C-alpha atoms as a printed R data frame, in Angstrom:
    type eleno elety resid chain resno       x       y       z
1   ATOM     1    CA   MET     A     1  25.418 117.725 105.780
2   ATOM     2    CA   SER     A     2  27.764 120.439 106.965
3   ATOM     3    CA   ARG     A     3  27.831 123.643 104.888
4   ATOM     4    CA   ILE     A     4  31.067 125.011 103.475
5   ATOM     5    CA   TYR     A     5  31.481 128.721 103.087
6   ATOM     6    CA   PHE     A     6  33.996 130.104 100.650
7   ATOM     7    CA   ARG     A     7  35.770 133.275 101.702
8   ATOM     8    CA   ILE     A     8  38.061 134.174  98.868
9   ATOM     9    CA   ILE     A     9  36.787 137.338  97.238
10  ATOM    10    CA   GLU     A    10  33.505 139.166  97.218
11  ATOM    11    CA   ALA     A    11  32.468 137.404  94.018
12  ATOM    12    CA   SER     A    12  32.495 134.101  95.884
13  ATOM    13    CA   ILE     A    13  29.382 135.129  97.810
14  ATOM    14    CA   PHE     A    14  27.323 133.998  94.857
15  ATOM    15    CA   LEU     A    15  29.022 130.608  94.869
16  ATOM    16    CA   THR     A    16  28.520 130.289  98.607
17  ATOM    17    CA   LEU     A    17  24.799 130.956  98.320
18  ATOM    18    CA   ALA     A    18  24.398 128.476  95.487
19  ATOM    19    CA   PHE     A    19  26.313 125.783  97.360
20  ATOM    20    CA   THR     A    20  24.304 126.371 100.540
21  ATOM    21    CA   LEU     A    21  21.005 126.062  98.711
22  ATOM    22    CA   PHE     A    22  22.177 122.836  97.100
23  ATOM    23    CA   SER     A    23  23.225 121.447 100.482
24  ATOM    24    CA   CYS     A    24  19.851 122.245 102.051
25  ATOM    25    CA   SER     A    25  18.025 120.517  99.237
26  ATOM    26    CA   SER     A    26  20.013 117.385 100.044
27  ATOM    27    CA   CYS     A    27  18.928 117.432 103.670
28  ATOM    28    CA   SER     A    28  15.325 116.438 103.084
29  ATOM    29    CA   LYS     A    29  15.923 112.875 104.258
30  ATOM    30    CA   GLU     A    30  15.178 111.402 107.685
31  ATOM    31    CA   GLU     A    31  16.112 108.048 109.128
32  ATOM    32    CA   GLY     A    32  15.721 105.290 106.577
33  ATOM    33    CA   MET     A    33  17.562 103.574 103.798
34  ATOM    34    CA   GLY     A    34  16.418 105.366 100.634
35  ATOM    35    CA   GLU     A    35  14.406 108.103  98.988
36  ATOM    36    CA   LYS     A    36  10.634 108.255  98.601
37  ATOM    37    CA   LYS     A    37   9.042 110.502  96.026
38  ATOM    38    CA   ASP     A    38  11.424 113.399  96.781
39  ATOM    39    CA   GLU     A    39   9.955 113.656 100.289
40  ATOM    40    CA   LEU     A    40  10.974 112.547 103.757
41  ATOM    41    CA   ILE     A    41  11.466 108.810 103.855
42  ATOM    42    CA   ALA     A    42   9.948 106.789 106.662
43  ATOM    43    CA   LYS     A    43  11.953 105.260 109.454
44  ATOM    44    CA   PHE     A    44  13.964 102.257 108.256
45  ATOM    45    CA   GLU     A    45  12.422 102.444 104.806
46  ATOM    46    CA   PRO     A    46  14.585 100.862 102.082
47  ATOM    47    CA   PRO     A    47  14.995 102.554  98.707
48  ATOM    48    CA   GLU     A    48  12.297 102.237  96.082
49  ATOM    49    CA   GLY     A    49  12.563  98.899  94.372
50  ATOM    50    CA   LYS     A    50  13.826  97.180  97.534
51  ATOM    51    CA   CYS     A    51  11.844  95.062  99.985
52  ATOM    52    CA   LEU     A    52  12.766  93.832 103.472
53  ATOM    53    CA   VAL     A    53  12.061  90.137 104.105
54  ATOM    54    CA   PHE     A    54  10.841  89.027 107.553
55  ATOM    55    CA   ILE     A    55   9.960  85.512 108.710
56  ATOM    56    CA   GLY     A    56   7.662  84.567 111.592
57  ATOM    57    CA   GLN     A    57   5.928  84.006 113.725
58  ATOM    58    CA   ASP     A    58   7.217  81.702 116.468
59  ATOM    59    CA   MET     A    59  10.504  80.074 117.424
60  ATOM    60    CA   GLY     A    60   9.754  76.786 115.681
61  ATOM    61    CA   ALA     A    61   8.722  78.512 112.468
62  ATOM    62    CA   ILE     A    62  11.898  80.596 112.368
63  ATOM    63    CA   GLY     A    63  14.326  77.955 113.682
64  ATOM    64    CA   GLY     A    64  18.068  78.445 113.978
65  ATOM    65    CA   MET     A    65  18.305  77.643 117.692
66  ATOM    66    CA   GLU     A    66  18.882  74.638 119.917
67  ATOM    67    CA   GLY     A    67  15.561  72.857 120.206
68  ATOM    68    CA   TYR     A    68  14.217  74.785 117.227
69  ATOM    69    CA   ASN     A    69  16.256  73.484 114.311
70  ATOM    70    CA   ASN     A    70  13.696  72.681 111.637
71  ATOM    71    CA   GLY     A    71  12.563  76.189 110.778
72  ATOM    72    CA   TYR     A    72  13.169  78.664 107.997
73  ATOM    73    CA   VAL     A    73  16.758  79.664 108.803
74  ATOM    74    CA   ASP     A    74  17.824  76.019 108.954
75  ATOM    75    CA   TYR     A    75  17.223  75.814 105.202
76  ATOM    76    CA   PHE     A    76  17.564  79.349 103.841
77  ATOM    77    CA   PRO     A    77  19.743  82.432 104.459
78  ATOM    78    CA   GLN     A    78  18.881  84.641 107.412
79  ATOM    79    CA   PRO     A    79  16.069  87.055 106.511
80  ATOM    80    CA   ALA     A    80  16.359  90.774 107.125
81  ATOM    81    CA   GLY     A    81  14.284  90.317 110.248
82  ATOM    82    CA   ILE     A    82  12.016  88.114 112.343
83  ATOM    83    CA   THR     A    83   8.508  88.541 113.717
84  ATOM    84    CA   VAL     A    84   7.615  88.112 117.394
85  ATOM    85    CA   TYR     A    85   4.524  88.822 119.480
86  ATOM    86    CA   THR     A    86   3.531  90.126 122.896
87  ATOM    87    CA   THR     A    87   0.622  91.813 124.658
88  ATOM    88    CA   PHE     A    88  -0.382  94.493 127.139
89  ATOM    89    CA   SER     A    89  -3.422  92.406 128.098
90  ATOM    90    CA   LYS     A    90  -3.525  90.800 131.532
91  ATOM    91    CA   GLY     A    91  -5.715  88.291 133.321
92  ATOM    92    CA   THR     A    92  -6.930  86.333 130.305
93  ATOM    93    CA   ASN     A    93  -6.230  82.707 129.476
94  ATOM    94    CA   SER     A    94  -5.290  81.600 125.974
95  ATOM    95    CA   PHE     A    95  -5.113  77.851 125.411
96  ATOM    96    CA   GLY     A    96  -3.848  77.226 128.918
97  ATOM    97    CA   TRP     A    97  -1.577  80.257 129.112
98  ATOM    98    CA   ASP     A    98  -2.417  82.984 131.659
99  ATOM    99    CA   MET     A    99  -1.497  86.379 130.234
100 ATOM   100    CA   THR     A   100   0.452  88.694 132.548
101 ATOM   101    CA   GLY     A   101   1.604  91.342 130.080
102 ATOM   102    CA   ASN     A   102   4.730  91.452 127.893
103 ATOM   103    CA   ASP     A   103   4.392  87.692 127.559
104 ATOM   104    CA   GLY     A   104   6.943  86.072 125.268
105 ATOM   105    CA   ILE     A   105   9.527  88.839 125.639
106 ATOM   106    CA   PHE     A   106  11.546  88.032 128.758
107 ATOM   107    CA   SER     A   107  10.680  84.361 129.205
108 ATOM   108    CA   LEU     A   108   9.279  81.437 127.256
109 ATOM   109    CA   ALA     A   109   5.553  81.635 126.560
110 ATOM   110    CA   ASN     A   110   3.059  79.733 124.444
111 ATOM   111    CA   TRP     A   111  -0.550  80.914 124.200
112 ATOM   112    CA   GLY     A   112  -1.479  78.325 121.597
113 ATOM   113    CA   ALA     A   113   0.458  79.672 118.618
114 ATOM   114    CA   GLY     A   114   3.967  78.315 119.142
115 ATOM   115    CA   ASP     A   115   6.796  79.110 121.538
116 ATOM   116    CA   CYS     A   116   7.815  82.756 121.924
117 ATOM   117    CA   TYR     A   117  10.865  84.106 123.765
118 ATOM   118    CA   ALA     A   118  11.980  87.216 121.918
119 ATOM   119    CA   ASN     A   119  14.873  88.266 124.149
120 ATOM   120    CA   LYS     A   120  16.540  84.862 123.859
121 ATOM   121    CA   GLN     A   121  15.796  84.543 120.173
122 ATOM   122    CA   ILE     A   122  17.292  87.809 118.970
123 ATOM   123    CA   ARG     A   123  20.429  87.335 121.069
124 ATOM   124    CA   ALA     A   124  21.071  83.849 119.683
125 ATOM   125    CA   LEU     A   125  23.988  83.132 117.382
126 ATOM   126    CA   GLY     A   126  23.074  84.058 113.830
127 ATOM   127    CA   PHE     A   127  20.452  86.658 114.710
128 ATOM   128    CA   GLU     A   128  22.866  89.507 115.440
129 ATOM   129    CA   GLU     A   129  21.838  91.419 112.311
130 ATOM   130    CA   ALA     A   130  18.113  90.683 112.483
131 ATOM   131    CA   MET     A   131  15.583  93.477 112.538
132 ATOM   132    CA   VAL     A   132  12.468  92.743 114.598
133 ATOM   133    CA   THR     A   133   8.767  93.239 114.041
134 ATOM   134    CA   ILE     A   134   6.672  93.025 117.197
135 ATOM   135    CA   GLY     A   135   2.972  92.289 117.070
136 ATOM   136    CA   LEU     A   136   1.699  94.136 120.155
137 ATOM   137    CA   ALA     A   137  -1.830  93.154 121.177
138 ATOM   138    CA   MET     A   138  -3.862  95.320 123.540
139 ATOM   139    CA   VAL     A   139  -7.223  93.542 123.410
140 ATOM   140    CA   ASP     A   140  -9.447  94.551 126.353
141 ATOM   141    CA   ALA     A   141  -6.629  96.747 127.655
142 ATOM   142    CA   GLU     A   142  -7.346  99.996 125.792
143 ATOM   143    CA   GLN     A   143  -9.053 101.699 128.740
144 ATOM   144    CA   GLU     A   144  -6.313 100.705 131.175
145 ATOM   145    CA   ILE     A   145  -3.672 102.002 128.776
146 ATOM   146    CA   VAL     A   146  -5.484 105.318 128.426
147 ATOM   147    CA   ASN     A   147  -5.847 105.554 132.219
148 ATOM   148    CA   GLY     A   148  -2.145 104.916 132.782
149 ATOM   149    CA   GLU     A   149  -2.771 101.540 134.414
150 ATOM   150    CA   ARG     A   150  -0.495  99.754 131.955
151 ATOM   151    CA   ASP     A   151   2.370 102.246 132.174
152 ATOM   152    CA   SER     A   152   4.641  99.740 133.893
153 ATOM   153    CA   LEU     A   153   4.238  97.336 130.976
154 ATOM   154    CA   ILE     A   154   4.680 100.100 128.412
155 ATOM   155    CA   ILE     A   155   7.870 101.288 130.094
156 ATOM   156    CA   GLU     A   156   9.222  97.756 130.554
157 ATOM   157    CA   LEU     A   157   8.798  96.977 126.858
158 ATOM   158    CA   GLY     A   158  10.161 100.388 125.911
159 ATOM   159    CA   GLU     A   159  13.320  99.969 127.964
160 ATOM   160    CA   TRP     A   160  13.903  96.575 126.369
161 ATOM   161    CA   MET     A   161  13.470  97.947 122.844
162 ATOM   162    CA   LYS     A   162  15.736 100.877 123.642
163 ATOM   163    CA   SER     A   163  18.411  98.495 124.932
164 ATOM   164    CA   LEU     A   164  18.521  96.882 121.489
165 ATOM   165    CA   ALA     A   165  19.440 100.119 119.686
166 ATOM   166    CA   PRO     A   166  20.482 100.618 116.977
167 ATOM   167    CA   ARG     A   167  18.687  97.402 115.961
168 ATOM   168    CA   PRO     A   168  15.555  98.499 114.033
169 ATOM   169    CA   ILE     A   169  12.233  97.476 115.548
170 ATOM   170    CA   PHE     A   170   8.850  97.709 113.854
171 ATOM   171    CA   LEU     A   171   6.153  97.931 116.547
172 ATOM   172    CA   ARG     A   172   2.708  96.893 115.289
173 ATOM   173    CA   ILE     A   173   0.547  98.493 117.961
174 ATOM   174    CA   GLY     A   174  -2.913  96.927 118.248
175 ATOM   175    CA   TYR     A   175  -2.409  94.995 115.022
176 ATOM   176    CA   GLU     A   176  -5.505  94.169 112.958
177 ATOM   177    CA   PHE     A   177  -7.533  97.005 114.461
178 ATOM   178    CA   ASP     A   178 -10.407  95.955 112.189
179 ATOM   179    CA   GLY     A   179 -10.443  92.297 113.228
180 ATOM   180    CA   HIS     A   180 -13.665  92.966 115.058
181 ATOM   181    CA   ASP     A   181 -14.575  89.290 115.508
182 ATOM   182    CA   TRP     A   182 -11.388  88.473 117.418
183 ATOM   183    CA   ASN     A   183  -9.957  91.800 118.643
184 ATOM   184    CA   HIS     A   184 -13.168  93.794 119.245
185 ATOM   185    CA   TYR     A   185 -11.291  97.049 119.836
186 ATOM   186    CA   ASN     A   186 -13.205 100.150 120.876
187 ATOM   187    CA   GLN     A   187 -12.475 102.776 118.230
188 ATOM   188    CA   VAL     A   188 -12.221 105.818 120.508
189 ATOM   189    CA   LEU     A   189 -10.144 104.042 123.141
190 ATOM   190    CA   TYR     A   190  -7.985 102.344 120.524
191 ATOM   191    CA   LEU     A   191  -6.959 105.659 119.011
192 ATOM   192    CA   ARG     A   192  -6.279 107.225 122.402
193 ATOM   193    CA   ALA     A   193  -4.253 104.195 123.543
194 ATOM   194    CA   TRP     A   194  -2.249 104.163 120.301
195 ATOM   195    CA   ARG     A   195  -1.262 107.796 120.716
196 ATOM   196    CA   ARG     A   196  -0.446 107.400 124.386
197 ATOM   197    CA   ILE     A   197   1.925 104.504 123.699
198 ATOM   198    CA   VAL     A   198   3.793 106.377 120.969
199 ATOM   199    CA   GLU     A   199   4.054 109.564 123.000
200 ATOM   200    CA   LYS     A   200   5.311 107.608 126.009
201 ATOM   201    CA   TYR     A   201   8.069 106.034 123.922
202 ATOM   202    CA   ARG     A   202   9.011 109.351 122.397
203 ATOM   203    CA   SER     A   203   9.294 110.830 125.881
204 ATOM   204    CA   MET     A   204  11.641 107.964 126.778
205 ATOM   205    CA   GLY     A   205  13.979 108.961 123.956
206 ATOM   206    CA   ILE     A   206  13.505 105.728 122.018
207 ATOM   207    CA   THR     A   207  14.797 106.227 118.484
208 ATOM   208    CA   ASN     A   208  15.122 102.694 117.085
209 ATOM   209    CA   VAL     A   209  11.381 101.961 116.809
210 ATOM   210    CA   ALA     A   210   9.111 102.523 113.810
211 ATOM   211    CA   TYR     A   211   5.396 102.630 114.654
212 ATOM   212    CA   VAL     A   212   3.267 100.407 112.427
213 ATOM   213    CA   TRP     A   213  -0.521 100.521 111.989
214 ATOM   214    CA   GLN     A   214  -2.006  97.284 110.659
215 ATOM   215    CA   SER     A   215  -5.317  96.341 109.054
216 ATOM   216    CA   LYS     A   216  -6.618  92.803 108.595
217 ATOM   217    CA   GLY     A   217  -6.828  93.629 104.905
218 ATOM   218    CA   VAL     A   218  -9.684  92.053 102.977
219 ATOM   219    CA   GLY     A   219 -13.100  93.542 103.666
220 ATOM   220    CA   THR     A   220 -11.993  96.862 105.145
221 ATOM   221    CA   THR     A   221 -12.768  99.972 103.126
222 ATOM   222    CA   LYS     A   222 -10.603 103.066 102.946
223 ATOM   223    CA   GLU     A   223 -13.392 104.938 104.748
224 ATOM   224    CA   GLU     A   224 -13.142 102.580 107.719
225 ATOM   225    CA   MET     A   225  -9.366 102.832 107.640
226 ATOM   226    CA   ALA     A   226  -9.606 106.618 107.787
227 ATOM   227    CA   ALA     A   227 -11.881 106.391 110.828
228 ATOM   228    CA   TRP     A   228  -9.370 104.200 112.675
229 ATOM   229    CA   TYR     A   229  -6.184 105.934 111.525
230 ATOM   230    CA   PRO     A   230  -4.082 107.208 114.472
231 ATOM   231    CA   GLY     A   231  -2.581 110.056 112.406
232 ATOM   232    CA   ASP     A   232   0.308 110.853 110.104
233 ATOM   233    CA   ASP     A   233   2.272 112.329 113.002
234 ATOM   234    CA   ILE     A   234   2.477 109.050 114.923
235 ATOM   235    CA   VAL     A   235   2.350 106.390 112.190
236 ATOM   236    CA   ASP     A   236   5.604 105.528 110.401
237 ATOM   237    CA   TRP     A   237   4.397 102.547 108.366
238 ATOM   238    CA   CYS     A   238   1.034 101.156 107.307
239 ATOM   239    CA   ALA     A   239   0.495  97.400 107.189
240 ATOM   240    CA   TYR     A   240  -2.020  94.753 106.307
241 ATOM   241    CA   THR     A   241  -2.567  91.006 106.408
242 ATOM   242    CA   TYR     A   242  -2.367  89.015 103.159
243 ATOM   243    CA   PHE     A   243  -3.876  85.544 103.265
244 ATOM   244    CA   GLY     A   244  -6.432  84.730 100.603
245 ATOM   245    CA   ASN     A   245  -6.171  87.415  97.950
246 ATOM   246    CA   PRO     A   246  -4.317  90.615  96.966
247 ATOM   247    CA   ASP     A   247  -6.215  93.348  98.778
248 ATOM   248    CA   THR     A   248  -5.524  96.882  97.515
249 ATOM   249    CA   GLU     A   249  -7.306  99.240  99.910
250 ATOM   250    CA   MET     A   250  -4.409  99.595 102.347
251 ATOM   251    CA   ILE     A   251  -1.957 100.024  99.486
252 ATOM   252    CA   GLU     A   252  -4.049 102.901  98.153
253 ATOM   253    CA   PHE     A   253  -4.564 104.382 101.629
254 ATOM   254    CA   ALA     A   254  -0.839 104.299 102.389
255 ATOM   255    CA   ARG     A   255   0.018 105.809  99.035
256 ATOM   256    CA   GLU     A   256  -2.362 108.705  99.714
257 ATOM   257    CA   HIS     A   257  -0.669 109.288 103.090
258 ATOM   258    CA   ASN     A   258   2.842 108.843 101.676
259 ATOM   259    CA   LYS     A   259   3.579 105.939 104.018
260 ATOM   260    CA   PRO     A   260   5.440 102.732 103.192
261 ATOM   261    CA   VAL     A   261   3.639  99.408 103.617
262 ATOM   262    CA   ILE     A   262   4.675  96.179 105.279
263 ATOM   263    CA   ILE     A   263   2.628  93.088 104.523
264 ATOM   264    CA   ALA     A   264   2.837  92.146 108.182
265 ATOM   265    CA   GLU     A   265   1.288  88.677 107.993
266 ATOM   266    CA   ALA     A   266   1.346  86.527 104.870
267 ATOM   267    CA   THR     A   267   0.556  82.848 104.405
268 ATOM   268    CA   PRO     A   268  -1.081  80.905 101.553
269 ATOM   269    CA   VAL     A   269  -4.829  80.434 101.957
270 ATOM   270    CA   PHE     A   270  -7.235  79.218  99.275
271 ATOM   271    CA   GLN     A   271 -10.762  80.414  99.873
272 ATOM   272    CA   LYS     A   272 -14.039  80.701  97.981
273 ATOM   273    CA   GLY     A   273 -16.709  82.391 100.035
274 ATOM   274    CA   ASP     A   274 -16.790  80.625 103.398
275 ATOM   275    CA   THR     A   275 -15.112  77.493 102.037
276 ATOM   276    CA   TYR     A   276 -11.397  76.928 102.587
277 ATOM   277    CA   PHE     A   277  -9.356  74.496 100.516
278 ATOM   278    CA   ASP     A   278  -6.230  72.439 101.069
279 ATOM   279    CA   ALA     A   279  -3.060  74.557 101.306
280 ATOM   280    CA   ASP     A   280  -0.612  71.949 102.580
281 ATOM   281    CA   ILE     A   281   2.824  72.501 101.039
282 ATOM   282    CA   LYS     A   282   3.836  68.947 101.978
283 ATOM   283    CA   LYS     A   283   1.557  67.641  99.211
284 ATOM   284    CA   ALA     A   284   3.292  67.896  95.834
285 ATOM   285    CA   ASP     A   285   0.239  68.768  93.741
286 ATOM   286    CA   VAL     A   286  -0.962  71.315  96.283
287 ATOM   287    CA   ALA     A   287   2.519  72.828  96.605
288 ATOM   288    CA   ARG     A   288   2.737  73.497  92.876
289 ATOM   289    CA   LYS     A   289  -0.656  75.200  92.984
290 ATOM   290    CA   ILE     A   290   0.437  77.243  95.993
291 ATOM   291    CA   TRP     A   291   3.504  78.566  94.193
292 ATOM   292    CA   ASP     A   292   1.955  79.056  90.763
293 ATOM   293    CA   GLU     A   293  -1.183  80.750  92.037
294 ATOM   294    CA   TRP     A   294  -0.617  82.194  95.505
295 ATOM   295    CA   PHE     A   295   3.095  83.064  95.549
296 ATOM   296    CA   VAL     A   296   3.203  84.404  91.997
297 ATOM   297    CA   THR     A   297   0.262  86.699  92.751
298 ATOM   298    CA   PHE     A   298   1.816  87.696  96.080
299 ATOM   299    CA   PHE     A   299   5.127  88.760  94.549
300 ATOM   300    CA   ASN     A   300   3.365  90.476  91.659
301 ATOM   301    CA   THR     A   301   1.476  92.552  94.217
302 ATOM   302    CA   ILE     A   302   4.748  93.610  95.829
303 ATOM   303    CA   GLU     A   303   6.543  94.336  92.576
304 ATOM   304    CA   ASN     A   304   3.629  96.188  90.982
305 ATOM   305    CA   ASN     A   305   3.474  98.469  94.033
306 ATOM   306    CA   GLU     A   306   7.168  98.944  94.689
307 ATOM   307    CA   ASP     A   307   6.649 102.617  95.517
308 ATOM   308    CA   VAL     A   308   4.864 101.691  98.750
309 ATOM   309    CA   ILE     A   309   5.305  97.994  99.615
310 ATOM   310    CA   LYS     A   310   8.740  97.978 101.227
311 ATOM   311    CA   ALA     A   311   8.602  94.907 103.482
312 ATOM   312    CA   PHE     A   312   6.756  91.661 104.090
313 ATOM   313    CA   SER     A   313   6.658  89.033 106.813
314 ATOM   314    CA   TYR     A   314   5.967  85.462 105.762
315 ATOM   315    CA   ILE     A   315   4.492  83.034 108.314
316 ATOM   316    CA   ASN     A   316   6.405  79.773 107.859
317 ATOM   317    CA   VAL     A   317   4.484  77.296 109.996
318 ATOM   318    CA   ASP     A   318   2.467  74.097 110.112
319 ATOM   319    CA   TRP     A   319  -0.689  75.849 111.300
320 ATOM   320    CA   PRO     A   320  -2.835  72.891 112.475
321 ATOM   321    CA   SER     A   321   0.012  71.628 114.679
322 ATOM   322    CA   GLN     A   322  -0.694  74.558 117.024
323 ATOM   323    CA   ALA     A   323  -3.635  74.548 119.429
324 ATOM   324    CA   MET     A   324  -4.941  77.950 118.384
325 ATOM   325    CA   TRP     A   325  -5.338  76.890 114.771
326 ATOM   326    CA   GLU     A   326  -6.008  73.144 114.712
327 ATOM   327    CA   ASN     A   327  -9.775  73.677 114.523
328 ATOM   328    CA   ASN     A   328  -9.708  77.098 112.899
329 ATOM   329    CA   PRO     A   329 -11.473  76.900 109.498
330 ATOM   330    CA   THR     A   330  -9.038  79.341 107.892
331 ATOM   331    CA   PHE     A   331  -5.819  77.584 108.891
332 ATOM   332    CA   GLN     A   332  -6.604  73.971 109.751
333 ATOM   333    CA   LYS     A   333  -5.620  72.886 106.215
334 ATOM   334    CA   VAL     A   334  -2.550  75.120 105.892
335 ATOM   335    CA   ASP     A   335   1.085  74.084 106.154
336 ATOM   336    CA   SER     A   336   3.045  77.061 104.843
337 ATOM   337    CA   ARG     A   337   6.571  75.810 105.576
338 ATOM   338    CA   ILE     A   338   8.527  76.602 102.430
339 ATOM   339    CA   GLN     A   339  11.205  74.012 103.165
340 ATOM   340    CA   MET     A   340   8.691  71.154 102.976
341 ATOM   341    CA   ASN     A   341   8.546  71.066  99.169
342 ATOM   342    CA   GLU     A   342  11.390  71.162  96.644
343 ATOM   343    CA   TYR     A   343   9.427  72.991  93.943
344 ATOM   344    CA   VAL     A   344   8.407  75.758  96.324
345 ATOM   345    CA   SER     A   345  11.871  75.900  97.931
346 ATOM   346    CA   GLU     A   346  13.727  76.248  94.640
347 ATOM   347    CA   ASN     A   347  11.377  78.933  93.367
348 ATOM   348    CA   TRP     A   348  11.657  80.758  96.688
349 ATOM   349    CA   LYS     A   349  15.461  80.694  96.516
350 ATOM   350    CA   LYS     A   350  15.379  82.141  93.014
351 ATOM   351    CA   LYS     A   351  13.035  84.906  94.091
352 ATOM   352    CA   MET     A   352  15.062  85.762  97.190
353 ATOM   353    CA   SER     A   353  18.245  85.913  95.091
354 ATOM   354    CA   GLU     A   354  16.840  88.920  93.239
355 ATOM   355    CA   GLU     A   355  18.374  92.236  94.271
356 ATOM   356    CA   ARG     A   356  14.960  93.541  95.269
357 ATOM   357    CA   TYR     A   357  14.601  91.263  98.286
358 ATOM   358    CA   LEU     A   358  16.772  92.203 101.262
359 ATOM   359    CA   GLU     A   359  18.066  89.636 103.736
360 ATOM   360    CA   ALA     A   360  20.277  89.874 106.827
361 ATOM   361    CA   GLU     A   361  23.451  90.193 104.762
362 ATOM   362    CA   ASP     A   362  21.990  93.360 103.234
363 ATOM   363    CA   ASN     A   363  21.249  95.044 106.572
364 ATOM   364    CA   ASN     A   364  23.315  98.155 107.180
365 ATOM   365    CA   TRP     A   365  22.020  99.473 110.454
């Protein structure tokens, strides 16, 4: 805000000082879309009481394109954003796909979890206003990142993200740091790699990226989160995964650090101990249970924590149809496609029509 100085008579000095102080007090906001507890708001953070809606996590799940016309956006209004994935890992094979780094960004890729081609997807008709969340894996690549051996991949992804400005991008670096069974990150190297990536992008002058730190959610204590936290200076948003139940540790951790939260991965899962139950929306009786028990609890979690939970990404997919999940005990009984059941669809439409939930038509970037 520019300051206005009154030069009329000597008595106006008092008015000038008062006006200047008022103006400065109004300048406590950074990039974002609202206020947060009278302090600096995080990058791309909506106002309190508002929540960005993202849908993921592959082209078929999202839909809206030739060859992918039975996904979310073929039945419902465009969400505020979409979720895509890529990796800085190289030389590994995932369900027949050889990873080369930045997979799924510049060309079509499928590592067992659906087709991914982010550059084509976000430039398609209808996605012009879409924000983007990127799940960036760096499994077994932490040391190479720290050593500078992945700089070409870091720069390539950075230049692509920068080219999309001012489109907001939420970069989930090394998502699910605590997924030790599947990600097995080294704590020391993870933290060093995280910082190196952020500092590299800052040095490149990238301003349209918010840096997101994501936990797997259930089972991780705040003490473990603190040990793996990259730091307030390089984390814009905190995040966690919401499958089986409403975890609160990350919500509390983020609140203590004055960071907004994105529920970065959400899909209905019914679990008791190590036993997983049917969560197939195509089945009418199961669908009603999914809405009445899982969705109601999910939205209550968001609305009861509106001071911190400012975004969520729902995974809208038939999980067992994908090679990575067809024999996975957590997801082999899950079809989370909202459009597959009228009861769930109608309740979803009602919920999304509330002013709280922001879709593409609400984007103002």
